[in-house]
C-alpha positions in Angstrom: -18.6 18.4 -5.6 -16.6 17.7 -2.5 -18.2 16.0 0.5 -17.1 17.8 3.6 -19.4 16.6 6.3 -20.7 13.1 5.6 -18.4 10.4 6.9 -18.7 6.8 8.0 -18.5 6.0 11.8 -15.7 3.6 11.2 -12.6 5.4 10.0 -9.4 3.5 10.7 -10.8 3.3 14.2 -8.8 0.1 14.9 -5.7 2.2 14.9 -6.9 3.9 18.0 -6.8 0.7 20.1 -3.1 0.2 19.9 -1.3 0.4 23.3 0.8 3.5 23.8 4.5 2.8 23.1 5.9 6.3 22.7 5.4 9.7 24.2 4.9 13.0 22.6 3.5 16.4 23.4 0.0 17.2 22.1 -0.6 20.5 20.3 -2.8 22.9 22.2 -4.4 24.6 19.2 -7.6 23.2 17.7 -7.2 20.7 14.8 -7.4 22.4 11.3 -10.5 22.4 9.2 -10.6 21.2 5.5 -10.1 23.9 2.9 -13.1 25.9 1.8 -14.8 24.2 -1.2 -13.6 26.5 -3.9 -10.0 26.4 -2.7 -10.1 22.6 -2.4 -11.4 22.3 -6.0 -8.7 24.5 -7.3 -6.0 22.6 -5.4 -7.3 19.2 -6.6 -7.5 20.4 -10.2 -3.9 21.5 -10.3 -2.5 18.6 -8.3 -1.3 15.6 -10.4 -3.3 12.4 -10.0 -1.6 9.7 -8.0 -2.0 5.9 -8.1 -2.2 5.2 -4.4 -3.9 2.5 -2.3 -4.2 -1.3 -2.7 -5.6 -2.8 -5.9 -6.6 -6.3 -6.9 -7.9 -7.7 -10.2 -10.7 -10.3 -9.7 -11.6 -12.6 -12.5 -14.3 -15.2 -13.0 -16.7 -16.4 -15.7 -15.0 -14.1 -18.3 -15.6 -10.9 -16.3 -13.2 -8.7 -14.4 -14.0 -6.9 -11.2 -11.7 -4.9 -9.0 -11.0 -4.6 -5.2 -9.6 -1.3 -4.0 -8.3 -1.0 -0.4 -8.8 2.5 0.8 -8.2 4.8 3.7 -11.4 6.7 4.5 -9.6 9.9 5.4 -6.7 11.1 3.2 -4.6 14.2 2.4 -5.9 16.5 -0.3 -2.8 15.8 -2.5 -4.2 12.3 -3.0 -7.8 13.3 -3.7 -7.5 12.7 -7.4 -7.5 9.0 -8.3 -4.6 7.8 -10.5 -4.9 6.3 -14.0 -4.8 2.7 -13.0 -7.5 3.1 -10.4 -9.7 5.1 -12.9 -9.3 2.5 -15.6 -10.7 -0.1 -13.2 -13.5 2.3 -12.2 -14.4 3.2 -15.8 -14.5 -0.4 -17.0 -16.8 -1.4 -14.1 -20.6 -1.4 -14.2 -21.1 -0.4 -10.5 -19.2 1.0 -7.6 -19.6 -1.0 -4.4 -18.7 0.7 -1.0 -19.2 0.0 2.7 -21.7 2.9 3.2 -23.3 5.0 0.4 -23.4 8.5 1.7 -26.0 9.4 -0.8 -28.5 7.0 0.7 -30.4 7.9 3.8 -29.3 5.9 6.8 -31.4 4.9 9.8 -30.4 7.0 12.8 -28.8 5.1 15.6 -30.6 5.7 19.0 -28.4 7.4 21.5 -29.2 4.8 24.1 -27.3 2.2 22.0 -24.1 4.2 22.3 -24.2 4.8 26.1 -25.0 1.3 27.4 -21.8 1.2 29.5 -20.6 3.6 32.2 -17.3 5.4 32.5 -15.5 5.8 35.8 -14.7 9.2 37.2 -11.1 8.7 36.2 -12.1 7.8 32.6 -14.4 10.8 32.5 -11.7 13.1 33.6 -9.2 11.9 31.1 -11.8 12.0 28.3 -12.8 15.6 29.3 -9.1 16.6 29.2 -8.7 15.0 25.8 -11.8 16.7 24.4 -10.6 20.1 25.7 -7.2 19.7 24.0 -8.9 18.7 20.8 -11.7 21.3 20.9 -14.3 18.5 20.8 -17.9 19.1 21.9 -19.3 16.0 23.6 -21.6 14.0 21.3 -23.2 11.0 22.9 -24.1 9.5 19.5 -20.3 9.3 18.6 -17.9 7.0 20.5 -14.8 8.7 22.0 -12.6 6.6 19.8 -14.1 8.0 16.7 -14.0 11.7 17.8 -10.4 11.6 19.0 -9.2 9.6 16.0 -10.8 12.1 13.7 -9.2 15.0 15.4 -5.8 13.4 15.2 -6.3 12.5 11.5 -7.3 16.2 10.9 -4.0 17.4 12.5 -2.2 15.2 9.9 -4.2 16.9 7.1 -6.4 13.8 6.6 -10.1 14.5 5.9 -13.0 12.4 4.7 -13.8 14.8 1.9 -10.4 14.0 0.3 -10.5 10.2 0.9 -10.9 7.8 -2.0 -14.2 6.4 -0.9 -15.9 9.8 -0.9 -14.1 10.9 -4.1 -15.1 7.7 -6.0 -18.7 8.1 -4.9 -18.6 11.7 -6.3 -17.2 10.4 -9.6 -19.8 7.7 -9.8 -22.6 10.1 -9.0 -21.4 12.5 -11.6 -21.1 9.8 -14.3 -24.4 8.1 -13.4 -22.7 4.9 -12.3 -24.8 3.0 -9.8 -23.4 2.9 -6.2 -24.2 -0.2 -4.2 -23.9 -0.3 -0.4 -22.3 -3.5 0.9 -23.6 -3.1 4.5 -25.7 -0.9 6.7 -24.6 1.7 9.1 -26.3 -0.3 11.9 -24.1 -3.3 11.0 -21.0 -1.2 11.2 -21.9 0.3 14.6 -23.0 -3.1 15.9 -19.5 -4.4 15.0 -17.8 -1.6 16.9 -20.0 -1.8 20.0 -18.4 -3.4 23.0 -20.1 -6.6 24.2 -19.5 -6.1 27.9 -18.4 -3.5 30.5 -15.0 -5.3 30.6 -14.5 -4.9 26.9 -15.7 -1.3 27.0 -13.2 -0.4 29.7 -10.3 -2.2 27.9 -11.0 -0.4 24.7 -11.6 3.0 26.2 -8.5 2.8 28.4 -6.3 1.7 25.5 -7.8 4.4 23.3 -7.1 7.2 25.9 -3.6 5.9 26.5 -2.9 5.8 22.8 -4.1 9.4 22.5 -2.3 10.7 25.5 1.1 9.2 24.5 0.9 10.3 20.8 0.7 6.8 19.5 -2.6 7.3 17.7 -1.2 10.2 15.6 2.0 8.4 14.7 0.1 5.2 13.8 -2.3 7.1 11.6 0.6 8.8 9.9 2.3 5.4 9.3 -0.8 3.9 7.7 -1.4 7.0 5.5 2.1 6.9 4.2 1.8 3.2 3.6 -1.4 3.7 1.6 0.2 6.5 -0.4 3.1 4.1 -1.3 0.9 1.1 -2.1 2.6 -0.7 0.8 0.6 -3.9 1.3 3.0 -5.3 3.9 2.4 -2.6 6.4 -1.3 -3.2 6.3 -0.8 -7.0 6.7 1.4 -6.4 9.8 -1.3 -4.0 11.1 -4.0 -6.6 10.7 -1.8 -9.2 12.4 -1.1 -6.9 15.4 -4.8 -6.1 15.8 -5.7 -9.8 15.6 -3.2 -10.6 18.3 -4.1 -7.7 20.7 -7.9 -7.6 20.3 -9.0 -10.9 18.7 -12.7 -10.5 19.5 -12.9 -7.0 18.3 -10.8 -7.8 15.1 -13.2 -10.7 14.4 -16.2 -8.4 14.6 -14.8 -5.4 12.9 -13.1 -7.2 10.0 -13.6 -11.0 9.7 -17.4 -11.2 10.2 -18.1 -8.2 8.0 -15.7 -9.4 5.3 -17.7 -12.6 5.0 -20.9 -10.6 4.4 -19.3 -8.2 2.0 -17.6 -11.0 0.0 -20.9 -12.8 -0.3 -22.6 -9.7 -1.7 -19.7 -9.0 -4.1 -19.9 -12.6 -5.4 -23.7 -12.2 -5.8 -23.2 -9.0 -7.9 -20.5 -10.6 -10.0 -22.6 -13.7 -10.6 -25.5 -11.5 -11.8 -23.2 -10.4 -14.6 -22.0 -7.1 -13.1 -18.4 -5.9 -13.3 -17.8 -4.3 -9.9 -15.3 -1.8 -8.6 -15.2 -2.4 -4.8 -13.8 0.4 -2.7 -13.6 -0.5 1.0 -11.1 0.0 3.9 -7.7 -1.5 3.3 -7.9 -3.6 6.5 -10.7 -5.6 4.9 -8.3 -6.8 2.2 -5.6 -8.5 4.3 -5.2 -11.7 6.2 -6.7 -15.2 5.8 -10.2 -13.7 6.3 -9.6 -10.7 3.9 -12.0 -10.2 1.0 -9.4 -11.2 -1.7 -8.8 -14.6 0.1 -12.5 -15.2 0.6 -13.1 -14.6 -3.1 -10.3 -16.9 -4.0 -12.1 -19.6 -2.0 -15.2 -18.9 -4.1 -13.3 -19.8 -7.3 -12.1 -16.3 -8.4 -8.6 -15.6 -9.8 -7.4 -12.8 -7.6 -4.2 -10.8 -8.6 -2.6 -8.0 -6.6 -1.9 -5.1 -8.9 1.3 -3.1 -8.1 0.5 0.6 -8.7 2.8 3.1 -10.2 2.7 6.8 -10.0 1.4 8.5 -13.1 5.0 9.7 -13.8 6.0 6.1 -14.2 7.7 5.8 -10.8 
């Protein structure tokens, strides 16, 4: 089964907050849609598996768990997990993810997403962006999420092909328990601006990033880095986010990482071998999950991945 519709609210959304540094023309046609299910299945079946992403081995008390840094949206050619990733998955007792799409989530009241007001100038720019991207206004979804998703789709990146969704499908098919590390409400609360000033700064940066083509180029850079197992690009991305938006970075990564690392530690202490699949930005920096687990006494080793052809 391919998941085509369910997707977490946070999907590389931090990339959308980078200031515009380059210019580029936006395509006028609507973003593409994912392949029909049957075509997607056929494509995935005939495409070789690829070892992509960021993988760490985590050891303590004679048990081995795994940390896997993902990108929530990915190209269909990377929808089949590679051998090294699958070995970690198969030797684990449970799969741990940010949000389990198979579990019902509490709906978020629309009022919580529209606390702050947009100026007429912001509304005009947003309306123009939505028209270019064929987006219908959805008050329950922040503009950053909708525009980021449209740009990712233009690059051929979709949730249904991402490693998080694919690994959940595999776990469901093999009756491996899926454990949710946080709630949807916790995610959305981390994303929610704390003041009108912060709301304006984020929205203006987001619109500028979209209008100048930086969002698309940045998503493309991150996708290629993930496909090449390029940890350094994600480290630099985290450092840039921390420098430009320290309060947002603390909420979206650092504070959530502490909670997720605590739950991972609890599961491992209970005797479970865990395969953890969460966004790659949660794995980098001094407040990344690998570092937090090291501080809890784990031996954490980055595992260089090779393509299944030995490259």
